[in-house]
KESE-812571 format. One line per field, with one value per residue (C-alpha): chain; x, y, z. Coordinates in Angstrom, 3 decimals. Example, Ala and Ser with C-alpha at 12.3 -4.5 7.8 and 13.67 -1.06 7.14 Angstrom:
2
c <- (A  A)
x <- (12.300  13.670)
y <- (-4.500  -1.060)
z <- (7.800  7.140)
//
This chain:
547
c <- (A  A  A  A  A  A  A  A  A  A  A  A  A  A  A  A  A  A  A  A  A  A  A  A  A  A  A  A  A  A  A  A  A  A  A  A  A  A  A  A  A  A  A  A  A  A  A  A  A  A  A  A  A  A  A  A  A  A  A  A  A  A  A  A  A  A  A  A  A  A  A  A  A  A  A  A  A  A  A  A  A  A  A  A  A  A  A  A  A  A  A  A  A  A  A  A  A  A  A  A  A  A  A  A  A  A  A  A  A  A  A  A  A  A  A  A  A  A  A  A  A  A  A  A  A  A  A  A  A  A  A  A  A  A  A  A  A  A  A  A  A  A  A  A  A  A  A  A  A  A  A  A  A  A  A  A  A  A  A  A  A  A  A  A  A  A  A  A  A  A  A  A  A  A  A  A  A  A  A  A  A  A  A  A  A  A  A  A  A  A  A  A  A  A  A  A  A  A  A  A  A  A  A  A  A  A  A  A  A  A  A  A  A  A  A  A  A  A  A  A  A  A  A  A  A  A  A  A  A  A  A  A  A  A  A  A  A  A  A  A  A  A  A  A  A  A  A  A  A  A  A  A  A  A  A  A  A  A  A  A  A  A  A  A  A  A  A  A  A  A  A  A  A  A  A  A  A  A  A  A  A  A  A  A  A  A  A  A  A  A  A  A  A  A  A  A  A  A  A  A  A  A  A  A  A  A  A  A  A  A  A  A  A  A  A  A  A  A  A  A  A  A  A  A  A  A  A  A  A  A  A  A  A  A  A  A  A  A  A  A  A  A  A  A  A  A  A  A  A  A  A  A  A  A  A  A  A  A  A  A  A  A  A  A  A  A  A  A  A  A  A  A  A  A  A  A  A  A  A  A  A  A  A  A  A  A  A  A  A  A  A  A  A  A  A  A  A  A  A  A  A  A  A  A  A  A  A  A  A  A  A  A  A  A  A  A  A  A  A  A  A  A  A  A  A  A  A  A  A  A  A  A  A  A  A  A  A  A  A  A  A  A  A  A  A  A  A  A  A  A  A  A  A  A  A  A  A  A  A  A  A  A  A  A  A  A  A  A  A  A  A  A  A  A  A  A  A  A  A  A  A  A  A  A  A  A  A  A  A  A  A  A  A  A  A  A  A  A  A  A  A  A  A  A  A  A  A  A  A  A  A  A  A  A  A  A  A  A  A  A  A  A  A  A  A  A  A  A  A  A  A  A  A  A  A  A  A  A  A  A  A  A  A  A  A  A  A)
x <- (-11.484  -10.864  -8.166  -7.327  -4.588  -3.758  -1.636  -0.586  0.302  3.134  2.434  5.466  7.666  11.263  14.334  16.219  19.733  19.275  19.559  20.386  17.697  15.116  15.984  15.428  12.046  11.141  12.097  10.032  6.998  7.146  7.447  4.589  2.339  3.244  2.855  -0.632  -1.432  -2.501  -0.019  1.111  2.802  3.864  4.162  6.382  6.672  8.880  12.608  11.968  15.624  16.844  13.441  12.366  13.860  17.473  18.727  22.516  22.992  22.298  25.644  27.667  30.117  29.140  25.441  25.279  27.345  24.972  21.927  23.381  24.038  20.499  18.921  21.068  19.980  16.299  16.653  18.206  15.611  12.399  11.718  8.105  6.351  6.922  8.189  7.978  10.002  11.469  15.171  17.750  19.685  22.575  22.251  24.741  26.438  23.257  21.167  17.457  14.525  13.449  10.853  12.484  10.548  11.942  10.474  11.663  14.692  15.872  15.457  13.238  12.409  13.643  11.398  12.806  10.553  9.728  8.387  10.698  9.093  11.163  8.936  8.027  9.650  10.744  14.222  14.555  16.106  19.146  19.804  17.993  17.845  14.285  13.345  11.908  10.315  7.094  7.117  4.608  5.430  3.755  2.613  0.765  0.184  -1.445  0.128  0.645  1.861  4.391  4.516  6.173  4.536  4.682  4.093  0.463  -0.144  0.406  -1.720  1.024  2.584  -0.819  -1.947  1.288  1.166  -2.471  -1.542  1.119  -1.549  -1.601  -4.780  -3.882  -1.542  0.645  1.901  4.703  4.619  6.343  3.600  3.825  0.819  -0.804  -4.304  -6.001  -3.568  -5.887  -8.574  -5.925  -4.742  -8.228  -9.090  -5.901  -6.344  -9.943  -8.823  -6.247  -8.846  -11.302  -8.624  -7.248  -10.192  -8.082  -7.802  -4.943  -3.146  -1.597  1.006  2.236  4.953  4.067  6.204  7.888  11.118  12.341  9.716  7.801  5.063  3.993  0.466  0.055  -3.605  -2.694  -5.601  -7.282  -9.420  -11.432  -12.065  -15.281  -13.367  -14.653  -12.233  -12.627  -10.017  -8.116  -5.496  -5.494  -3.757  -0.440  -0.311  1.779  0.180  0.138  -3.128  -4.178  -6.331  -8.060  -8.762  -10.311  -8.948  -11.051  -8.382  -9.510  -10.426  -9.037  -11.846  -11.824  -13.413  -17.006  -16.460  -13.983  -16.081  -16.007  -13.959  -15.410  -15.916  -12.829  -11.863  -12.212  -9.530  -8.659  -8.133  -6.010  -3.788  -3.536  -2.537  0.089  1.560  1.753  3.445  5.910  7.032  7.148  9.375  11.676  12.282  12.521  14.507  17.054  17.340  16.120  14.810  11.994  11.153  11.063  9.096  8.026  4.398  3.134  -0.556  -1.231  -2.867  0.246  2.205  -1.008  -1.575  2.126  2.348  -0.785  0.748  3.971  2.189  0.183  3.372  5.702  3.774  3.581  6.746  8.865  7.575  8.844  7.222  8.523  6.536  8.895  6.852  7.839  6.211  3.894  2.753  -0.858  -1.995  -4.390  -1.454  0.312  -2.863  -3.742  -0.252  -0.196  -3.702  -2.858  0.327  -1.727  -4.335  -1.647  0.430  3.722  6.871  6.323  8.321  8.096  11.271  10.719  12.982  12.772  16.174  17.867  16.362  17.473  21.000  21.198  19.926  22.431  25.247  23.690  22.947  25.921  25.484  21.683  21.908  19.620  17.898  14.187  12.984  11.770  11.596  15.064  13.732  10.835  13.197  15.472  12.635  12.245  16.006  16.123  13.538  15.433  18.635  16.916  15.300  18.605  20.355  17.744  18.019  21.794  21.601  18.885  19.104  15.533  15.101  13.607  10.271  9.432  5.809  5.406  2.713  2.917  1.185  3.786  6.712  5.425  5.486  8.474  6.435  9.116  12.489  15.710  17.631  14.536  11.239  12.751  15.382  14.883  15.204  11.684  8.448  5.276  3.189  5.608  3.210  -0.062  -1.845  -3.170  -6.806  -6.149  -4.380  -7.698  -9.556  -6.980  -7.149  -10.935  -10.585  -8.036  -10.439  -13.096  -10.963  -11.837  -9.227  -10.040  -10.404  -6.693  -6.411  -8.228  -11.061  -10.012  -6.630  -8.603  -10.999  -8.624  -7.064  -3.587  -0.692  3.071  2.824  6.068  4.530  1.608  -1.841  -0.259  -2.288  -1.167  -3.738  -2.216  0.374  -1.286  -4.657  -7.126  -5.887  -8.991  -7.763  -4.038  -4.250  -6.209  -3.641  -0.789  -2.415  -2.825  0.729  2.697  0.764  -0.841  1.854  -0.603  0.891  -0.016  -2.215  -4.009  -4.735  -6.061  -8.352  -9.931  -11.306  -8.548  -7.330  -4.216  -2.717  -3.120  -1.899  1.222  2.068  1.797  3.546  6.442  6.739  6.837  9.600  11.644  11.627  13.078  16.312  14.466  12.758  16.062  17.286  14.107  13.776  12.155  8.589  6.011  4.678  0.887  -0.163  0.364  3.410  5.325  8.381  11.338  12.105  8.787  9.612  13.210  13.522  16.624  17.298  19.109  16.550  14.808  11.741  8.739  5.720  3.180  4.775)
y <- (-147.087  -143.631  -142.732  -139.663  -137.057  -134.414  -131.417  -129.092  -125.506  -124.262  -120.514  -119.479  -116.477  -117.083  -114.894  -113.657  -115.100  -117.556  -120.659  -123.020  -121.581  -121.689  -125.330  -126.135  -124.418  -126.608  -129.722  -128.719  -127.812  -131.038  -133.147  -131.249  -131.828  -135.520  -136.056  -134.578  -137.159  -134.401  -134.449  -136.517  -133.441  -130.238  -127.229  -124.262  -120.792  -119.600  -119.396  -120.976  -121.494  -117.958  -116.333  -113.522  -111.354  -112.355  -109.759  -109.741  -112.511  -114.642  -113.478  -114.694  -117.484  -119.633  -119.734  -123.181  -124.834  -123.437  -124.558  -128.055  -128.300  -127.214  -129.645  -132.483  -131.603  -131.684  -134.959  -136.673  -135.332  -135.662  -139.094  -139.856  -137.053  -135.421  -131.824  -129.270  -126.140  -123.185  -122.542  -120.954  -123.736  -123.921  -126.269  -126.378  -123.294  -121.211  -120.074  -120.900  -120.094  -123.636  -125.792  -128.896  -132.068  -134.268  -137.775  -140.518  -138.445  -137.779  -135.072  -136.529  -133.449  -129.914  -127.490  -124.258  -121.179  -120.162  -116.599  -114.217  -110.926  -107.867  -104.896  -102.747  -104.388  -107.509  -107.889  -111.611  -111.272  -109.785  -113.114  -116.057  -117.894  -118.726  -122.390  -123.865  -127.154  -127.794  -130.410  -132.992  -135.099  -138.066  -137.799  -140.811  -141.980  -138.696  -136.430  -132.849  -129.944  -127.566  -123.813  -120.908  -117.534  -115.527  -118.709  -118.762  -115.305  -116.802  -119.380  -121.615  -123.210  -124.307  -125.602  -127.502  -129.414  -130.388  -131.640  -133.719  -135.301  -133.131  -133.411  -130.451  -127.442  -126.461  -122.873  -121.684  -117.944  -114.952  -112.498  -109.160  -107.252  -104.198  -102.896  -104.841  -107.738  -110.453  -109.589  -109.771  -113.166  -114.648  -113.377  -114.889  -118.267  -118.496  -117.743  -120.568  -122.997  -122.039  -122.796  -125.973  -127.523  -128.614  -127.236  -124.951  -124.927  -121.483  -121.357  -117.890  -116.478  -114.447  -111.813  -108.442  -107.929  -104.338  -102.433  -105.536  -107.243  -110.756  -111.260  -114.998  -115.602  -118.916  -120.411  -123.436  -122.890  -125.958  -127.207  -125.172  -121.943  -121.507  -120.329  -123.154  -122.060  -118.885  -118.881  -116.013  -112.820  -111.897  -115.047  -118.186  -121.598  -125.078  -125.689  -129.187  -129.548  -132.870  -134.300  -137.447  -139.065  -141.506  -142.278  -139.538  -136.491  -134.954  -133.373  -131.226  -132.939  -131.841  -130.976  -128.210  -125.019  -122.256  -119.190  -116.480  -112.928  -110.757  -108.305  -104.537  -102.489  -100.819  -104.137  -105.567  -102.486  -102.108  -105.750  -105.431  -102.302  -104.040  -107.095  -104.999  -103.009  -106.024  -108.021  -105.108  -104.427  -108.056  -109.457  -106.642  -107.133  -103.779  -103.802  -101.462  -98.149  -94.499  -91.772  -88.180  -88.049  -84.641  -84.869  -85.118  -87.934  -89.314  -89.877  -90.962  -93.737  -94.636  -95.182  -97.342  -99.499  -99.735  -100.909  -103.486  -104.704  -104.826  -104.347  -101.234  -102.076  -101.793  -98.384  -95.005  -91.708  -88.177  -84.952  -82.099  -78.890  -75.476  -72.047  -72.858  -76.176  -75.898  -77.004  -79.357  -81.180  -81.605  -82.829  -85.266  -86.749  -87.381  -88.839  -91.263  -92.351  -93.099  -95.028  -97.181  -97.583  -96.647  -94.997  -91.261  -88.136  -84.449  -82.653  -78.989  -77.768  -74.003  -73.758  -75.975  -73.926  -70.643  -71.997  -72.828  -69.366  -67.690  -69.481  -68.491  -64.885  -63.350  -65.123  -64.601  -60.891  -58.722  -61.692  -62.267  -65.507  -68.117  -71.901  -72.116  -71.431  -73.870  -76.616  -75.896  -76.828  -80.191  -80.754  -80.055  -82.795  -85.170  -84.618  -85.438  -88.584  -89.839  -89.135  -91.196  -93.912  -94.072  -94.190  -96.845  -98.747  -98.161  -97.501  -94.126  -94.519  -91.635  -90.715  -88.929  -90.194  -90.834  -87.573  -85.552  -87.567  -87.143  -83.342  -82.933  -81.774  -83.073  -81.924  -83.711  -84.530  -83.437  -85.327  -87.623  -88.884  -92.547  -96.151  -97.016  -95.259  -97.254  -94.753  -94.178  -95.587  -94.558  -91.570  -88.996  -89.752  -93.400  -92.337  -90.913  -94.115  -96.293  -94.173  -94.537  -98.290  -98.696  -97.013  -99.644  -102.547  -104.160  -102.273  -98.927  -96.092  -95.492  -92.347  -89.327  -88.315  -84.697  -85.877  -87.302  -84.366  -81.384  -79.877  -81.370  -79.043  -79.275  -76.494  -74.892  -71.416  -69.567  -70.878  -73.075  -75.817  -78.154  -76.878  -73.374  -74.620  -77.744  -78.502  -80.360  -83.916  -85.293  -83.605  -83.987  -87.772  -88.240  -86.270  -88.190  -91.557  -90.661  -89.354  -91.709  -94.965  -94.774  -92.795  -90.250  -87.070  -83.697  -82.884  -86.231  -85.467  -81.994  -83.642  -85.635  -82.468  -81.081  -77.515  -76.966  -74.858  -77.627  -80.394  -78.667  -77.441  -80.924  -82.731  -80.267  -80.802  -84.580  -84.272  -81.740  -83.791  -87.023  -86.111  -86.147  -89.459  -91.060  -90.222  -91.232  -94.303  -97.357  -98.328  -100.938  -100.825  -101.098  -99.409  -100.565  -98.298  -96.993  -94.757  -97.123  -100.148  -99.561  -96.102  -95.332  -91.808  -89.647  -86.682  -84.644  -84.444  -82.090  -84.186  -81.932  -82.430  -82.378  -85.335)
z <- (8.963  10.421  12.878  14.911  14.645  17.244  16.319  19.116  18.292  20.510  20.530  22.527  23.254  22.181  22.703  19.637  19.527  22.405  20.241  23.098  25.367  22.589  21.918  25.586  25.405  22.401  24.358  27.389  25.286  23.267  26.413  28.035  25.035  24.921  28.667  28.480  25.815  23.435  20.580  17.622  16.180  17.943  15.622  16.542  14.918  12.079  12.930  16.322  17.169  16.487  16.970  14.664  13.307  13.995  11.484  11.044  13.597  10.536  9.143  12.123  11.180  14.169  13.221  11.638  14.371  16.984  14.978  14.533  18.261  19.096  16.638  17.971  21.511  20.488  18.568  21.582  24.035  22.003  20.536  21.422  19.552  16.174  16.163  13.355  14.047  12.195  11.827  9.543  7.852  5.386  2.422  -0.453  0.947  0.929  3.878  3.852  6.112  6.910  8.600  10.085  10.932  13.697  14.057  16.418  17.314  13.763  11.142  8.417  6.315  5.724  3.848  2.416  2.459  -1.107  -0.744  1.118  2.210  1.487  2.360  5.378  8.438  6.518  5.068  4.331  0.862  2.591  4.289  2.727  -0.581  -1.645  -1.853  -5.014  -3.934  -2.040  0.698  1.924  4.983  6.632  10.230  11.624  8.090  7.020  4.353  5.543  3.439  4.992  4.322  6.094  6.755  3.491  1.473  2.571  1.081  -2.378  -4.162  -5.582  -2.439  -1.080  -4.484  -4.995  -1.703  -2.296  -5.769  -4.021  -1.817  1.322  3.399  5.619  5.338  8.282  8.201  10.533  11.221  12.706  11.799  13.650  14.929  13.498  14.100  11.286  10.847  12.170  9.637  6.889  8.127  8.277  4.808  3.391  5.068  3.891  0.342  0.473  1.861  -0.886  -3.485  -1.913  -0.087  2.901  6.455  7.505  10.860  11.361  14.171  15.105  17.330  20.418  22.137  21.783  19.844  19.795  17.768  16.667  18.645  17.701  18.965  18.503  17.634  16.025  14.105  12.615  9.533  8.504  4.969  4.760  5.452  9.016  11.698  14.187  16.699  17.546  20.288  22.795  21.761  23.378  25.528  25.441  25.331  23.828  22.036  20.873  17.753  17.073  13.617  12.156  8.999  6.965  4.408  2.040  4.069  7.225  9.221  12.343  15.329  15.827  19.490  18.611  18.869  16.313  17.177  19.398  18.053  17.770  20.497  20.273  18.555  21.858  23.645  20.830  20.734  24.499  24.997  22.252  23.872  27.242  25.741  23.745  26.774  29.088  26.774  25.973  29.669  30.784  27.865  28.243  31.990  33.309  36.893  35.903  34.254  35.245  33.481  33.819  34.945  33.833  34.576  30.829  28.918  27.193  30.389  32.119  29.586  29.480  33.227  33.164  30.422  32.416  35.551  33.600  31.924  34.913  38.151  40.311  42.261  39.091  37.985  39.181  38.202  38.625  38.453  37.492  37.767  36.482  36.801  33.870  35.305  36.436  39.878  38.055  36.481  39.815  41.512  38.719  38.515  42.264  42.200  39.397  41.154  44.265  42.297  40.706  43.867  42.213  43.533  42.991  43.693  42.828  41.718  40.738  37.918  38.561  40.250  37.668  34.815  36.386  36.809  33.121  32.175  34.438  32.617  29.272  30.288  28.459  25.086  25.215  26.165  24.052  22.365  23.022  24.571  22.068  21.690  23.191  26.683  26.187  25.055  28.003  30.350  28.622  28.723  32.455  32.908  30.635  32.604  35.895  34.512  33.133  36.443  38.274  35.624  35.972  39.755  40.117  36.821  35.699  31.974  31.067  29.334  27.013  26.448  23.096  20.713  16.962  16.045  17.953  16.629  13.075  13.181  15.499  18.483  20.849  22.179  21.355  24.566  26.515  26.440  23.775  26.227  27.039  25.984  24.854  23.959  24.505  22.501  19.616  17.012  18.693  17.089  19.553  18.763  19.635  22.851  24.073  23.169  24.906  28.052  28.118  27.532  30.350  32.753  31.981  33.205  36.554  38.595  36.949  36.531  36.984  34.836  36.333  34.014  33.747  32.415  29.491  29.168  29.335  26.172  25.577  26.462  26.837  29.480  28.319  28.063  29.693  28.627  25.951  24.236  21.438  18.960  19.080  16.579  15.161  13.557  15.797  16.343  14.613  11.417  12.003  12.465  9.259  7.279  8.893  8.184  4.527  4.144  6.392  6.208  2.762  0.884  -0.526  -1.958  -0.487  -3.473  -3.183  0.484  -0.373  -2.935  -0.093  1.467  3.683  3.378  1.310  4.093  6.696  4.425  3.137  6.634  8.140  5.309  5.482  9.248  8.742  6.147  8.144  11.345  10.045  11.852  15.173  14.542  13.599  17.119  18.928  21.159  19.640  20.484  19.601  16.037  16.031  12.758  9.186  8.979  11.935  12.195  12.237  10.057  8.322  6.964  6.006  4.680  4.071  6.318  3.665  0.897  -1.576  -2.266  -2.862  -0.624  -3.441  -5.234)
//
């Protein structure tokens, strides 16, 4: 005789280090799921109690006492529904990345993650000991196999729990976003289902944590390898999944519809950028953000993201014109500020710039103007933005894109001044696509079209455009993707049809400007490899570009 099982995925946004607060959120979510009558088991993400990644907080001597207190709090408060959550946990003097099952107010199972990722943004070998035993637990009389994140990318953990009798695999995750991550996840889950023949419940974290964005998109893949459910991207929620068990096979209820088609690349990236900025500002307690609005596309897209993340009342924009600033830039910046309804002011920098030059007149006497004077303009603007930030508490949002940061097309202590960069990992060609996408949303267009159409320019010299000193962005971004994200050598890139002059010029700029990137604000990672934890290169180095 068959009976039913309901598993609710708690796709929630936790706060790194807030162990007590995260425990309270677990309690509230479990009670909510139970009160709605839609849960026998509530599944939470990887490292629920510390959230992910806790980094060197895992080395703090008070960690286990705080974890024990949180687990005790949950056990006392949640006794009517089973809870499976992630947590660091010490056993035999070693720290493990664990999944902890709580049933009837007591811990009944602790599973230790077997595969610890130690690449790109992941650094788990620094902290955790790998587990060696698979785990099957009973929920409502049904055997379920437990895995954690990286485990599901390998065949053995899934095979082992099925050999132990599991009728379903539950996978707890803290899987960060990049542009093609969801396709990778689906492909992997389908491969595990094909090997094991049982459904997989994939519960993922949602939220921004410094440069990482966790997009949620928790899933259920049935025993035929069909994605039967995908949770919304970048949104919290508790999602019940209904199953029927006939004693041999656990089947997904027929009334659960198959997943809808995936969203466009632009929507996925834009939503991730909004979430990353929102959580960075809110979790760090800033009242809002302030940025320089230049009339260009980078600042135009950045201010739109800021408004969507925080609301117009928490965004301040400043136009800081100089003698090289075109009237078009001033007009477009003001128009966009009006469209968005943000606090906007215009502060010319001509007098400030002249004051600096007057002080520098003696040491600069007889020396021709060069990049020094251009950089001084940017540093005047940075000084004003930081003064406003200090006075009103708003965090400065920088606006440089990945293409510029790669080749050093930015000024230290000038346009790089700030606490966060929403576009840090967004190539320039994608900036244009995102701007066009944002203008298609119901309240758009919010970015004036000629901001998108005009040739990009820093406007630090007469008639200056970016492509005076760089290849066209359509070429530059391809070279950068090959070198930065795919680790191709310069000669390998040339072999793909690019000119040797362009490739060696760009690769050399990337290598030379590591010192700038090491001082740059953080920003959301949205590509397979961003500048930050993903790519750790020495500043002092004689590595040859062709290698």
